C-alpha positions as CSV (number, residue, x, y, z in Angstrom):
1,M,-4.0,-38.8,-14.2
2,Q,-3.8,-37.4,-17.7
3,F,-1.9,-34.3,-18.6
4,K,-2.7,-32.1,-21.5
5,F,0.2,-30.1,-23.0
6,T,-0.3,-27.1,-25.2
7,K,2.5,-25.5,-27.1
8,N,3.1,-21.8,-26.3
9,I,3.6,-19.8,-29.5
10,Q,5.5,-16.5,-29.3
11,F,7.4,-14.8,-32.0
12,T,8.6,-11.3,-33.1
13,R,8.7,-9.9,-36.6
14,L,10.0,-6.7,-38.1
15,I,7.3,-5.2,-40.3
16,K,7.3,-1.9,-42.1
17,A,4.5,0.3,-40.8
18,N,4.0,4.0,-41.1
19,G,7.2,4.3,-43.1
20,R,9.4,2.6,-40.5
21,L,10.4,-0.9,-39.4
22,K,8.6,-1.8,-36.3
23,E,9.0,-4.8,-34.0
24,F,5.7,-6.6,-33.6
25,N,5.5,-9.2,-30.8
26,F,2.9,-12.0,-31.3
27,R,1.6,-14.4,-28.6
28,K,-1.0,-17.1,-29.2
29,L,-3.7,-17.4,-26.6
30,N,-4.3,-21.1,-26.2
31,D,-7.7,-20.9,-24.5
32,H,-9.4,-19.9,-27.8
33,K,-10.0,-23.0,-30.0
34,E,-10.5,-20.9,-33.2
35,G,-7.2,-19.1,-32.7
36,M,-6.4,-15.7,-31.3
37,F,-3.1,-13.8,-30.9
38,T,-2.3,-10.8,-28.8
39,V,0.1,-8.3,-30.5
40,D,2.1,-5.4,-29.1
41,V,4.2,-2.8,-30.8
42,V,5.7,0.5,-29.9
43,D,4.4,3.7,-31.5
44,E,6.3,6.9,-32.3
45,R,5.9,8.2,-28.8
46,D,7.4,5.0,-27.3
47,S,4.0,3.9,-26.0
48,R,2.9,0.3,-26.4
49,V,0.0,-0.4,-28.6
50,F,-1.8,-3.7,-27.8
51,F,-4.4,-5.4,-29.9
52,N,-5.8,-8.8,-30.7
53,I,-6.0,-10.8,-34.0
54,Q,-8.5,-13.5,-34.4
55,K,-9.0,-16.1,-37.1
56,V,-12.3,-15.4,-38.9
57,D,-13.3,-17.3,-42.1
58,N,-9.7,-18.7,-42.5
59,S,-8.2,-15.3,-42.4
60,W,-6.5,-13.5,-39.5
61,K,-8.3,-10.2,-38.7
62,V,-7.6,-7.4,-36.3
63,I,-10.3,-7.2,-33.7
64,K,-11.8,-3.7,-34.2
65,Q,-11.0,-1.2,-31.5
66,P,-9.5,2.3,-31.6
67,L,-6.1,1.7,-33.2
68,P,-3.7,3.7,-35.2
69,Q,-4.4,3.5,-39.0
70,W,-0.9,2.1,-39.6
71,V,-1.8,-1.0,-37.6
72,L,-5.1,-1.6,-39.5
73,D,-3.3,-1.1,-42.8
74,N,-1.0,-4.1,-42.1
75,E,-3.8,-6.6,-41.5
76,E,-2.9,-8.7,-44.6
77,I,0.8,-8.8,-43.6
78,F,-0.2,-10.0,-40.1
79,H,-2.2,-12.8,-41.7
80,E,0.8,-13.9,-43.8
81,V,3.3,-13.7,-40.8
82,I,1.0,-15.7,-38.6
83,E,0.3,-18.4,-41.2
84,E,4.1,-18.7,-41.9
85,E,4.9,-19.1,-38.2
86,L,2.1,-21.7,-37.7
87,K,3.5,-23.8,-40.5
88,L,6.9,-24.0,-38.7
89,T,5.3,-25.2,-35.5
């Protein structure tokens, strides 16, 4: 019997968004070969905002859905943070 082990990747980063430091929680979904992360963050009303980031053409992109503009404005920073974390693993 063969076992296949996959590494679970989860990390948190403080990122300045909408004029404030916010805690973004990243979790890699292992069932997607091309790479996908779920991300959650708290907005100004203490409500959780959930969204997905997928690797498209060697760049991490937010999957379009109704999201606050301050999330979409940080897409490039999300790319840098994810690439930095993947180098460490």
